[in-house]
C-alpha positions as CSV (number, residue, x, y, z in Angstrom):
1,M,14.5,-33.4,35.6
2,S,15.9,-36.9,35.6
3,P,17.6,-37.8,32.3
4,D,15.8,-41.2,32.3
5,A,12.4,-39.7,33.0
6,S,9.7,-41.6,31.1
7,V,7.5,-39.6,28.7
8,T,3.8,-40.0,27.8
9,R,1.9,-37.9,25.3
10,A,-1.6,-37.0,26.5
11,S,-2.3,-35.2,23.2
12,P,-0.5,-34.9,19.8
13,L,2.7,-32.9,20.3
14,S,4.1,-30.8,17.4
15,V,6.7,-28.4,18.7
16,D,8.3,-26.3,15.9
17,E,12.0,-27.1,15.5
18,D,12.8,-23.7,14.0
19,A,11.6,-20.3,15.0
20,G,9.4,-18.3,12.6
21,L,7.9,-21.4,10.9
22,S,4.2,-22.3,11.1
23,S,3.0,-25.9,11.3
24,V,-0.2,-27.7,10.6
25,N,-2.2,-29.1,13.5
26,P,-4.2,-32.4,13.4
27,T,-7.3,-30.4,12.4
28,G,-5.6,-29.1,9.3
29,R,-5.5,-25.5,10.4
30,L,-2.3,-23.5,10.3
31,R,-0.6,-23.0,13.7
32,P,0.5,-19.4,14.3
33,S,4.2,-19.0,14.2
34,R,6.3,-17.6,17.2
35,V,9.8,-16.1,17.1
36,L,11.8,-15.9,20.3
37,S,14.8,-13.7,21.1
38,P,16.8,-14.8,22.9
39,H,16.1,-18.4,22.0
40,P,16.0,-21.2,24.7
41,V,19.4,-22.9,24.7
42,T,17.7,-26.1,25.8
43,D,16.0,-26.2,22.3
44,R,18.5,-28.7,20.8
45,P,16.6,-29.2,17.5
46,F,16.8,-25.4,16.9
47,L,20.4,-25.2,17.9
48,R,21.4,-28.1,15.6
49,K,19.6,-26.5,12.7
50,K,21.4,-23.2,13.3
51,L,24.8,-24.9,13.5
52,V,24.1,-26.7,10.3
53,S,22.9,-23.6,8.5
54,E,26.1,-21.7,9.6
55,G,28.4,-24.6,8.6
56,L,29.5,-25.3,12.1
57,H,28.0,-28.7,12.5
58,S,30.0,-31.8,11.4
59,S,27.3,-32.7,8.9
60,A,27.9,-29.4,7.2
61,G,31.7,-29.6,7.3
62,G,32.2,-28.0,10.7
63,N,33.8,-29.3,13.8
64,V,30.8,-29.4,16.2
65,T,29.6,-33.0,16.6
66,E,26.6,-34.6,18.2
67,R,28.9,-35.8,21.0
68,H,29.8,-32.1,21.7
69,L,26.2,-31.3,22.0
70,D,25.7,-34.3,24.4
71,E,28.5,-33.0,26.5
72,F,27.3,-29.5,26.6
73,Y,23.8,-30.5,27.7
74,G,25.1,-32.9,30.2
75,A,27.2,-30.2,31.8
76,L,24.2,-27.8,31.7
77,H,22.0,-30.3,33.4
78,S,24.5,-31.5,36.0
79,R,25.0,-27.9,37.1
80,G,21.3,-27.1,37.5
81,Y,20.8,-25.0,34.4
82,P,22.8,-21.8,35.5
83,D,20.7,-18.7,34.9
84,D,23.8,-16.7,33.7
85,L,24.6,-18.6,30.5
86,A,27.3,-16.1,29.5
87,A,29.2,-16.8,32.7
88,F,28.7,-20.6,32.3
89,L,30.1,-20.4,28.8
90,R,33.2,-18.5,30.1
91,V,33.8,-21.4,32.5
92,L,33.4,-23.9,29.7
93,G,35.9,-22.0,27.6
94,G,38.4,-21.9,30.4
95,E,38.3,-18.1,30.8
96,V,37.4,-18.4,34.5
97,T,37.8,-21.2,37.0
98,E,34.7,-23.0,38.1
99,P,34.1,-22.6,41.9
100,K,34.8,-25.9,43.7
101,P,31.4,-27.5,44.5
102,P,30.7,-28.5,48.1
103,S,30.9,-32.2,49.0
104,P,27.6,-33.8,48.0
105,A,25.4,-34.9,50.8
106,G,24.0,-38.4,51.2
107,G,26.2,-39.9,48.6
108,A,24.9,-37.8,45.8
109,P,27.0,-37.9,42.6
110,R,29.4,-35.0,42.0
111,P,28.8,-32.9,38.9
112,R,30.5,-34.4,35.9
113,R,33.8,-32.9,34.7
114,L,33.6,-29.9,32.4
115,P,33.9,-31.0,28.7
116,H,36.3,-29.6,26.2
117,L,34.1,-28.0,23.6
118,P,35.0,-26.3,20.2
119,R,35.4,-22.5,20.4
120,S,33.0,-22.3,17.4
121,L,30.2,-23.8,19.5
122,L,30.9,-21.6,22.5
123,A,30.9,-18.5,20.3
124,H,27.6,-19.5,18.7
125,L,26.0,-20.1,22.1
126,A,27.1,-16.7,23.4
127,S,24.9,-15.0,20.8
128,G,21.1,-15.1,20.9
129,Y,20.5,-17.8,23.5
130,A,19.4,-17.9,27.2
131,T,19.2,-20.7,29.7
132,L,15.7,-19.7,30.7
133,T,13.4,-17.6,28.6
134,T,10.3,-18.2,30.7
135,S,9.5,-17.3,34.3
136,V,7.1,-18.6,37.0
137,A,4.2,-16.2,37.2
138,S,2.4,-18.0,40.1
139,S,2.6,-21.3,41.9
140,H,0.0,-23.1,44.1
141,T,0.3,-26.3,46.1
142,S,-2.9,-28.2,47.1
143,E,-3.8,-28.6,50.7
144,R,-2.9,-32.3,50.6
145,G,0.5,-31.4,49.1
146,D,0.1,-33.9,46.3
147,T,-0.2,-31.4,43.5
148,T,1.6,-28.1,42.6
149,K,0.3,-26.0,39.7
150,M,2.3,-23.3,38.1
151,A,1.5,-20.6,35.6
152,I,4.6,-20.1,33.4
153,R,5.0,-16.8,31.5
154,T,6.7,-17.0,28.1
155,S,9.0,-14.2,26.8
156,D,6.4,-13.0,24.4
157,G,3.8,-12.6,27.1
158,H,1.7,-15.8,27.0
159,H,0.9,-18.0,29.9
160,V,0.9,-21.8,30.0
161,E,0.4,-24.3,32.8
162,A,2.7,-26.9,34.3
163,V,1.7,-29.3,37.0
164,L,3.7,-31.6,39.3
165,M,1.8,-34.6,40.7
166,R,3.3,-36.5,43.6
167,H,2.8,-40.2,43.8
168,A,4.3,-42.9,46.0
169,G,7.8,-43.4,44.7
170,R,7.6,-41.1,41.8
171,N,6.7,-37.5,40.6
172,T,4.9,-36.9,37.4
173,A,5.0,-33.6,35.5
174,C,2.3,-32.4,33.2
175,V,3.8,-29.8,30.8
176,S,2.2,-27.7,28.1
177,S,3.2,-28.1,24.5
178,Q,1.0,-25.3,23.1
179,V,-0.2,-21.8,23.9
180,G,-3.9,-22.0,24.0
181,C,-6.0,-24.8,22.4
182,A,-7.8,-25.4,19.2
183,M,-10.6,-27.5,20.7
184,G,-12.7,-24.5,21.8
185,C,-14.3,-26.1,24.9
186,T,-16.4,-23.4,26.6
187,F,-15.9,-24.9,30.1
188,C,-12.1,-24.6,29.8
189,A,-10.2,-21.3,30.1
190,T,-7.4,-22.5,27.8
191,G,-9.9,-23.7,25.2
192,T,-11.6,-20.3,24.9
193,M,-8.2,-18.7,24.1
194,G,-8.0,-20.5,20.7
195,L,-4.7,-21.8,19.5
196,R,-2.0,-19.1,19.8
197,G,0.9,-21.2,18.7
198,D,3.3,-24.1,19.6
199,L,5.8,-23.9,22.4
200,M,9.4,-24.3,21.3
201,A,11.1,-27.4,22.5
202,G,13.2,-25.4,24.9
203,E,10.2,-23.8,26.5
204,V,8.8,-27.3,27.2
205,V,12.1,-28.3,28.9
206,E,12.1,-25.1,30.9
207,Q,8.8,-26.1,32.5
208,L,10.5,-29.1,34.0
209,V,13.4,-26.9,35.2
210,H,10.9,-24.6,36.9
211,L,9.0,-27.5,38.5
212,E,12.1,-29.0,40.0
213,R,13.5,-25.7,41.2
214,V,10.3,-24.5,42.9
215,T,9.4,-27.9,44.5
216,G,12.9,-29.2,45.1
217,Q,11.8,-32.6,43.8
218,K,12.9,-34.6,40.8
219,V,10.6,-35.4,38.0
220,R,10.4,-39.1,37.0
221,N,7.6,-39.1,34.5
222,V,6.4,-36.6,32.0
223,V,3.0,-36.1,30.4
224,Y,2.5,-33.7,27.5
225,M,-0.7,-31.5,27.4
């Protein structure tokens, strides 16, 4: 997804920042909690909390700063979110040499240089995280080619929907923020499921990664469902 993609919220979004915690939705009912293992590495709020709790973050006396996190996520994004996180971390740690990328076509920018990250951060990332915890269960593009709908399967067996809508000069992604829905509309399959829980922040980001990989097109606008 484009780092400067604009964001619109179609409905209240409350993504838990920590696994295993329940939250309260706008109706006052308790949201079911979800615990993921491994956890999405793209879930920056969760990662920050873990670094703080383990004393690795600079705010807790450690040597991992917000700039280090910026650099890590920048490298992850510029290299297309490598599926093998362990191998990517070895490259970041200087254990192996990164293959020389081919010359970009059409004047596209080269991937940014690899950052120098603290060993403590790399060691933490190597335990309990994955680049992608979700997978594409199905994908369908409309006859006119202006819409692609995907069913995304979460690691705990739920399914959510992500949609890419193509407009002149831009592409808009509609991504799910919850598993199920508390509204209970009988005409809607998702509504009849009831609210199963919130998606983690990383699971929301992963929908954008899947949309861009499958369609080969960049997302410029994001709408949350």
